[in-house]
C-alpha positions in Angstrom: 113.9 92.1 100.4 113.2 93.5 103.9 113.7 96.9 105.4 117.3 96.3 106.5 118.2 95.1 103.0 116.6 98.2 101.6 118.5 100.5 103.9 121.8 98.7 103.1 121.1 99.0 99.4 120.2 102.7 99.8 123.5 103.4 101.6 125.4 101.5 99.0 123.9 103.6 96.2 124.6 106.8 98.2 128.2 105.7 98.6 128.6 105.2 94.9 126.8 108.4 93.9 128.1 110.8 96.6 131.5 109.2 97.3 133.3 112.1 98.9 130.2 113.5 100.8 129.4 110.0 102.0 132.9 109.3 103.3 132.9 112.7 105.2 129.4 112.1 106.7 130.1 108.5 107.7 133.8 108.6 108.5 133.8 105.6 110.8 131.9 102.3 111.1 130.2 103.4 114.4 128.6 106.5 112.8 127.6 104.5 109.7 125.8 101.9 111.9 124.1 104.6 113.9 123.0 106.4 110.8 121.5 103.2 109.2 119.6 102.5 112.4 118.2 106.1 112.4 117.3 105.9 108.7 115.6 102.6 109.3 113.5 104.0 112.1 112.5 107.0 110.0 111.6 105.0 106.9 110.0 101.9 108.5 106.4 103.0 107.5 107.4 102.7 103.8 107.8 99.4 101.9 111.4 98.2 101.0 110.7 98.7 97.3 109.5 102.2 98.0 112.7 103.0 99.9 115.0 101.7 97.2 113.1 103.5 94.4 113.1 106.7 96.4 116.9 106.5 97.0 117.4 105.9 93.3 115.2 108.9 92.5 117.2 111.0 94.9 120.5 109.9 93.4 119.2 110.9 89.9 117.8 114.2 90.9 119.9 115.6 93.7 123.5 116.9 93.6 124.2 116.4 97.3 123.8 113.6 99.7 120.0 113.7 100.6 118.7 114.1 104.1 116.1 111.8 105.7 113.5 114.5 105.1 114.2 114.5 101.4 113.9 110.7 101.1 110.7 110.7 103.2 109.2 113.4 100.9 110.1 111.3 97.8 108.5 108.2 99.4 105.3 110.1 100.3 104.9 111.3 96.8 105.9 108.0 95.4 103.2 107.1 92.9 105.4 108.3 90.0 108.3 106.1 91.3 106.1 103.1 90.3 104.8 104.5 87.1 101.4 105.2 88.7 99.3 108.1 87.5 97.6 110.5 90.0 94.2 109.4 91.3 92.5 112.0 89.1 94.2 110.9 85.9 93.5 107.3 86.7 89.8 108.1 87.3 89.5 109.9 84.0 91.2 107.0 82.2 88.9 104.5 83.9 85.8 106.5 82.9 86.9 106.9 79.3 87.7 103.2 78.8 85.5 101.3 76.4 84.4 97.7 76.8 85.7 95.1 77.0 87.6 96.7 79.9 90.2 93.9 80.2 91.3 94.5 76.6 91.7 98.3 77.0 95.3 99.5 76.7 95.7 100.8 80.3 98.6 103.1 81.1 98.9 101.0 84.3 97.1 97.8 85.4 96.3 99.4 88.7 93.6 101.5 87.0 91.9 98.4 85.7 91.9 96.8 89.1 90.6 99.9 90.9 87.9 100.4 88.3 86.8 96.8 88.6 86.7 97.1 92.4 84.8 100.3 92.1 82.2 98.7 89.7 82.3 99.8 86.1 78.6 100.6 86.2 79.1 103.1 89.0 81.9 104.8 87.1 79.7 105.1 84.0 76.4 106.2 85.5 77.1 108.1 88.7 78.2 111.7 88.8 81.9 112.4 89.6 81.0 113.6 93.1 79.8 110.1 93.9 82.0 107.9 91.7 85.4 109.6 92.3 85.6 109.0 96.0 84.8 105.3 95.5 87.4 105.0 92.8 90.0 107.0 94.8 89.6 104.7 97.8 90.1 101.5 95.7 92.9 103.1 93.6 94.9 104.1 96.8 94.5 100.6 98.1 95.7 99.1 94.8 98.6 101.5 94.7 99.7 100.5 98.3 99.7 96.9 97.2 101.9 97.7 94.3 104.3 99.8 96.4 104.6 96.9 98.8 105.8 94.7 95.9 102.6 92.8 94.9 102.3 92.0 91.3 98.8 92.5 89.7 97.6 90.4 86.8 95.0 91.6 84.4 92.6 88.8 83.8 91.9 88.4 80.1 88.6 86.8 79.3 88.9 83.9 76.8 88.0 85.1 73.3 84.8 83.8 71.8 85.2 81.5 68.8 84.6 83.1 65.4 82.1 80.3 64.7 80.5 77.3 66.4 82.7 74.2 66.2 79.8 71.8 66.2 76.8 72.0 63.9 73.5 70.8 65.5 71.3 68.3 63.7 67.8 69.2 62.8 66.2 67.3 65.8 68.7 69.0 68.2 67.8 72.4 66.7 64.0 71.7 67.2 64.6 70.5 70.7 66.5 73.7 71.7 63.8 75.8 70.0 61.1 74.0 72.0 63.0 74.5 75.2 63.5 78.2 74.4 59.8 78.6 73.7 58.9 76.9 77.0 61.3 79.1 79.0 60.0 82.3 77.4 56.3 81.4 77.2 56.1 82.1 73.5 
């Protein structure tokens, strides 16, 4: 979906939700085309997915046909449109997560990716005044990727086997023990 498709979808939803107001505001084809071009120029800095979600949010929360300013405001505060927590909430969740981090039940996978990019060790050992700005930078970057339609995958490490599949023979055990002693100098 590109920006033009997003604007067309937004206007289609506005027409369905605000039928009478919509018909009055855009009485003829020329005014509708002009309005779409204007909305496109005002919303071009946002991703198409962000525009569509903001329009849907406006339809659900506003009684009257929204203005450009109302949709821009929704787009700017758009983290909740994508199910993303605030930076502060995400930071606290990342700091409280136990290892293994990939197996933690994250409220959103963006937190995992931002924590990984920030370095888990930094989040665990540095004071908030140092760690939060680092995390916030990475979290905002990950959020922008999500709002532009990118799908994030949480890499799951392969589980360790519950026991070794192959038993070593006595000579193999002795050889590994000798190698270990040589390496450690014991």
